[in-house]
C-alpha distance (Angstrom), angle and dihedral (degrees) to the residues before:
residue distance angle dihedral
X1 . . .
X2 3.80 . .
X3 3.75 139.1 .
X4 3.82 126.5 -144.3
X5 3.81 118.7 -126.9
X6 3.78 135.7 -168.8
X7 3.82 109.1 -96.0
X8 3.82 90.0 -144.9
X9 3.76 103.4 51.7
X10 3.82 104.3 6.3
X11 3.86 93.5 -120.5
X12 3.76 112.9 158.8
X13 3.78 110.6 -113.8
X14 3.84 103.2 179.8
X15 3.70 141.5 38.3
X16 3.85 114.6 -113.5
X17 3.80 109.5 -64.5
X18 3.78 139.2 -178.7
X19 3.80 125.5 -138.1
X20 3.83 118.8 -111.6
X21 3.78 133.4 167.6
X22 3.83 118.2 -79.4
X23 3.82 109.0 -99.1
X24 3.79 117.3 -116.3
X25 3.81 88.8 -122.6
X26 3.83 94.6 56.7
X27 3.85 93.8 117.2
X28 3.77 97.8 24.9
X29 3.79 120.3 135.5
X30 3.81 109.3 -151.5
X31 3.79 134.5 178.8
X32 3.81 123.9 -43.2
X33 3.77 103.8 -77.6
X34 3.81 141.2 82.5
X35 3.84 111.2 -76.5
X36 3.78 126.7 -156.4
X37 3.81 126.5 -107.7
X38 3.81 115.5 -61.1
X39 3.79 94.7 -143.0
X40 3.78 125.6 55.3
X41 3.82 112.8 -119.3
X42 3.80 111.5 -87.2
X43 3.80 96.6 28.6
X44 3.76 138.0 94.0
X45 3.80 135.1 -172.5
X46 3.77 134.2 -160.7
X47 3.81 123.9 -133.1
X48 3.82 109.0 -140.5
X49 3.85 91.4 -158.4
X50 3.80 126.0 69.9
X51 3.77 114.2 -88.5
X52 3.82 130.7 -160.5
X53 3.73 135.7 -4.6
X54 2.99 135.6 31.4
X55 3.81 102.7 52.8
X56 3.80 128.2 -179.4
X57 3.83 125.5 -161.2
X58 3.79 121.3 -119.3
X59 3.80 91.5 -111.0
X60 3.80 88.9 65.1
X61 3.80 97.1 43.2
X62 3.84 105.5 46.3
X63 3.76 129.4 -157.3
X64 3.80 96.6 -81.5
X65 3.78 96.0 53.0
X66 3.79 91.7 42.6
X67 3.82 91.9 52.7
X68 3.81 88.4 54.6
X69 3.80 86.6 57.9
X70 3.81 91.2 49.6
X71 3.84 99.0 -100.5
X72 3.78 114.5 120.9
X73 3.84 104.6 176.8
X74 3.85 131.5 47.9
X75 3.77 116.3 -78.4
X76 3.79 129.5 -178.8
X77 3.78 93.6 -112.4
X78 3.83 143.5 -22.8
X79 3.72 131.1 -138.4
X80 3.75 116.3 -118.3
X81 3.76 95.8 -168.5
X82 3.79 121.8 116.3
X83 3.82 114.8 -72.8
X84 3.78 121.5 -121.2
X85 3.84 103.4 60.3
X86 3.83 111.2 176.8
X87 3.81 117.1 -134.6
X88 3.85 126.3 -159.8
X89 3.71 137.2 163.1
X90 3.83 112.1 -83.9
X91 3.83 90.0 -120.9
X92 3.78 90.4 59.9
X93 3.82 96.0 63.0
X94 3.77 122.2 100.5
X95 3.82 133.6 -169.1
X96 3.80 99.2 11.3
X97 3.78 131.3 127.9
X98 3.79 132.1 -161.1
X99 3.86 119.9 -104.9
X100 3.82 98.7 -135.7
X101 3.83 97.3 -154.1
X102 3.83 90.3 58.2
X103 3.78 98.4 49.5
X104 3.75 99.8 103.6
X105 3.78 122.9 137.0
X106 3.72 143.9 163.9
X107 3.76 105.4 -109.7
X108 3.79 124.7 -31.6
X109 3.81 104.9 12.8
X110 3.77 147.1 -19.8
X111 3.78 122.6 -29.9
X112 3.82 100.9 178.7
X113 3.81 94.9 -119.0
X114 3.80 91.5 139.1
X115 3.82 97.1 51.3
X116 3.77 128.2 -111.3
X117 3.79 109.3 8.1
X118 3.79 101.2 176.8
X119 3.83 123.1 76.9
X120 3.76 131.9 -165.9
X121 3.75 106.0 -95.5
X122 3.79 92.9 -140.9
X123 3.86 103.3 47.3
X124 3.80 104.3 12.4
X125 3.77 97.1 -122.1
X126 3.77 116.1 151.4
X127 3.76 104.2 -112.0
X128 3.87 112.7 158.5
X129 3.83 148.3 9.5
X130 3.77 119.5 -122.2
X131 3.81 115.9 -153.3
X132 3.82 120.3 -172.5
X133 3.82 105.7 138.7
X134 3.70 124.2 132.5
X135 3.84 116.6 -76.4
X136 3.92 90.1 22.4
X137 3.77 128.2 97.8
X138 3.80 109.5 -114.4
X139 3.80 109.3 -105.4
X140 3.84 145.4 150.6
X141 3.79 112.9 -141.9
X142 3.79 114.6 -161.0
X143 3.81 116.7 -147.7
X144 3.86 104.9 -115.1
X145 3.79 97.3 -131.8
X146 3.82 94.4 40.5
X147 3.82 96.4 64.4
X148 3.78 138.7 40.4
X149 3.78 131.5 -154.6
X150 3.77 117.2 -114.1
X151 3.82 127.3 -175.6
X152 3.75 111.7 -111.4
X153 3.76 112.2 -112.8
X154 3.77 95.1 -144.6
X155 3.84 96.4 50.6
X156 3.75 140.4 38.3
X157 3.73 116.1 -84.8
X158 3.79 113.4 -107.0
X159 3.80 114.3 -96.7
X160 3.71 113.4 -109.1
X161 3.77 99.3 -155.9
X162 3.80 102.9 37.9
X163 3.75 111.8 133.8
X164 3.81 129.3 -145.1
X165 3.77 115.9 -70.4
X166 3.76 98.7 -142.5
X167 3.81 94.6 172.2
X168 3.86 90.8 64.5
X169 3.73 95.9 43.2
X170 3.78 97.8 102.8
X171 3.80 92.4 41.1
X172 3.80 96.8 49.8
X173 3.79 101.4 37.2
X174 3.81 132.2 46.5
X175 3.82 132.6 -158.8
X176 3.80 116.7 -115.3
X177 3.82 112.9 -126.2
X178 3.83 108.7 -92.6
X179 3.80 91.0 -134.4
X180 3.81 126.9 53.5
X181 3.86 120.0 -134.3
X182 3.80 90.3 -105.4
X183 3.84 90.7 56.5
X184 3.78 101.9 -102.3
X185 3.77 123.7 123.2
X186 3.78 115.7 -99.7
X187 3.89 114.7 -97.1
X188 3.81 92.1 -135.4
X189 3.84 90.3 55.3
X190 3.84 91.0 48.9
X191 3.84 92.8 50.2
X192 3.87 94.9 43.5
X193 3.79 93.4 48.5
X194 3.81 91.5 44.7
X195 3.85 89.9 55.8
X196 3.86 93.8 43.9
X197 3.82 90.8 46.1
X198 3.78 90.2 64.3
X199 3.81 91.1 53.7
X200 3.79 91.8 44.4
X201 3.80 92.6 53.4
X202 3.78 90.3 51.3
X203 3.85 90.5 49.5
X204 3.80 91.4 49.2
X205 3.83 90.6 64.0
X206 3.79 86.9 -144.5
X207 3.80 96.4 -60.2
X208 3.87 126.4 118.5
X209 3.73 116.9 -92.5
X210 3.79 134.6 -150.4
X211 3.82 119.5 -129.3
X212 3.80 126.2 -167.2
X213 3.81 115.8 -110.2
X214 3.78 117.2 -94.3
X215 3.78 134.1 40.3
X216 3.85 93.9 -5.8
X217 3.84 92.0 57.3
X218 3.81 89.6 43.3
X219 3.80 93.3 54.7
X220 3.81 104.7 29.6
X221 3.71 104.4 22.9
X222 3.78 104.3 80.0
X223 3.83 93.6 45.1
X224 3.78 91.9 50.0
X225 3.77 91.8 48.2
X226 3.80 89.7 52.7
X227 3.82 96.7 45.9
X228 3.85 104.7 35.8
X229 3.79 125.4 61.5
X230 3.83 119.9 -97.7
X231 3.78 120.9 -105.0
X232 3.85 140.6 88.0
X233 3.83 113.1 -32.3
X234 3.80 111.2 -97.3
X235 3.79 98.5 -174.6
X236 3.88 130.8 39.9
X237 3.82 122.7 -137.9
X238 3.81 122.1 -155.4
X239 3.74 134.6 166.8
X240 3.82 112.7 -110.9
X241 3.78 134.3 176.3
X242 3.85 145.4 95.0
X243 3.76 113.7 -15.7
X244 3.84 95.6 17.3
X245 3.83 123.9 110.1
X246 3.81 117.0 -116.0
X247 3.83 107.8 -86.5
X248 3.80 116.1 -106.9
X249 3.87 118.2 -128.4
X250 3.80 105.6 33.5
X251 3.86 103.8 -81.1
X252 3.78 116.7 -145.8
X253 3.77 99.3 -149.3
X254 3.80 128.2 32.5
X255 3.79 122.1 -155.8
X256 3.80 101.8 -147.0
X257 3.83 136.7 173.8
X258 3.70 128.5 -106.4
X259 3.79 110.8 -144.7
X260 3.82 114.6 -104.3
X261 3.77 93.3 -142.0
X262 3.79 103.6 41.2
X263 3.82 103.9 17.6
X264 3.81 88.1 -128.8
X265 3.85 113.7 153.7
X266 3.85 117.2 -129.5
X267 3.79 112.9 -120.7
X268 3.81 127.8 -151.3
X269 3.74 121.0 -132.8
X270 3.83 91.1 -114.9
X271 3.76 109.0 76.8
X272 3.84 91.1 -163.9
X273 3.84 91.9 67.9
X274 3.79 113.3 94.9
X275 3.80 113.0 -125.3
X276 3.84 123.7 -136.4
X277 3.90 112.4 -174.3
X278 3.73 120.3 -141.6
X279 3.81 126.6 -176.0
X280 3.76 107.0 -91.6
X281 3.79 98.1 -125.9
X282 3.80 90.3 56.4
X283 3.75 93.3 38.9
X284 3.78 89.5 59.6
X285 3.75 88.4 56.4
X286 3.79 90.5 51.4
X287 3.81 96.1 43.4
X288 3.84 96.7 41.5
X289 3.82 105.5 24.8
X290 3.82 115.3 -168.5
X291 3.75 114.5 -121.2
X292 3.78 113.0 -155.7
X293 3.82 105.0 -143.5
X294 3.80 116.2 -143.8
X295 3.79 93.8 -125.1
X296 3.81 133.9 102.7
X297 3.79 121.9 -95.7
X298 3.84 90.4 -112.9
X299 3.74 133.4 27.4
X300 3.77 121.9 3.6
X301 3.74 144.3 -93.9
X302 3.84 130.1 -130.5
X303 3.77 116.9 -90.5
X304 3.73 111.7 -80.3
X305 3.78 95.2 21.4
X306 3.81 116.8 114.5
X307 3.75 130.3 -161.6
X308 3.83 115.3 -133.4
X309 3.83 99.2 -169.7
X310 2.96 116.5 108.8
X311 3.78 97.8 23.4
X312 3.84 118.9 -145.4
X313 3.78 113.8 -100.4
X314 3.83 111.1 -102.3
X315 3.75 125.4 179.4
X316 3.80 120.3 -110.7
X317 3.84 92.4 -143.9
X318 3.76 140.6 24.2
X319 3.80 118.8 -81.5
X320 3.88 118.5 -97.1
X321 3.81 121.6 -174.8
X322 3.81 115.0 -126.0
X323 3.79 102.1 -87.2
X324 3.78 97.8 -156.2
X325 3.81 93.5 47.4
X326 3.81 87.5 49.1
X327 3.76 93.3 51.5
X328 3.83 93.9 42.9
X329 3.85 89.7 53.3
X330 3.77 96.6 43.1
X331 3.79 92.7 50.0
X332 3.81 88.2 59.5
X333 3.78 96.4 52.6
X334 3.79 115.3 93.7
X335 3.82 88.3 -142.9
X336 3.78 90.0 71.1
X337 3.75 87.7 79.9
X338 3.80 89.9 71.0
X339 3.87 107.1 102.8
X340 3.78 95.8 -120.9
X341 3.77 95.4 49.0
X342 3.83 92.4 42.8
X343 3.83 86.6 54.9
X344 3.80 89.1 54.4
X345 3.85 90.6 48.8
X346 3.84 91.0 49.4
X347 3.80 91.6 47.6
X348 3.80 91.7 53.7
X349 3.80 94.3 42.0
X350 3.83 91.9 52.5
X351 3.83 99.9 36.2
X352 3.78 120.1 108.3
X353 3.80 116.8 -100.5
X354 3.80 111.2 -65.3
X355 3.78 96.9 11.6
X356 2.99 139.1 153.7
X357 3.83 90.0 9.7
């Protein structure tokens, strides 16, 4: 565990926190309501890309300079801030105060458009950006060069070289239900599938793919049908990872978890199988889907008699991967420079809202 302190005056600015992987939905815009905190209390993550002001439009950057920054397709703008911003839950901050003149937002809160809006309460240095507007996950992003990481005196410092504990994945982490109680698809699922869809398209090499029946077809199927050519499936996709038996029949593409603590991607034993990473919480729901049995919690019912209370959760609409997360991920894959995949990117970038999903 560590705390983050102001580099100017050494004031402690967070409670003790432990590093985890940056969630796929970190920069997702979802719905038109207040969202909860992105990070679980007691955790932090680091964004490897620049975050926040200043931004520069694509017309000023150019393809060559953008590729040097890991972006291989045109985007509206890129941040030229320092990489490595640290994100925590707002409730995990300590000793910070708002900067009133930087507290603009779109609708219900702060959206960070004016740059860092939190200052160190001791010395007044701008140290972080709080975001809590509608449609945005609630976060506090610490400016990389404004804070430093300090081992917490009351706990062991986090290990720097600890690998992913795959054996404990299913015990330590759980899959969020894919459908919300009101009937909408879960935002985390939409973001995670959007990111994985970009990798899956690249792995397909532009050929149709075959998905197993069930949740994978429900979440990936329509998008793949819209973005890949029709015809017999040339490549087979299966979930693979810790706790699953080895797939039968030589799959071509494995949908595998990336560890929620380290970000490490699980690798199958066969190096010839293409790997598509999926956020572990959602991967658990794909690999070990929950089946709601139509029986009461206690006792039993005669054969052929079904209980209808509570009803299983069913979505009120078809699943659509998060389009912005999909485009963000695809723009950062070198494969997007291939003509067929660049055509897919351009199609999605230019399509009206909601299409072609």
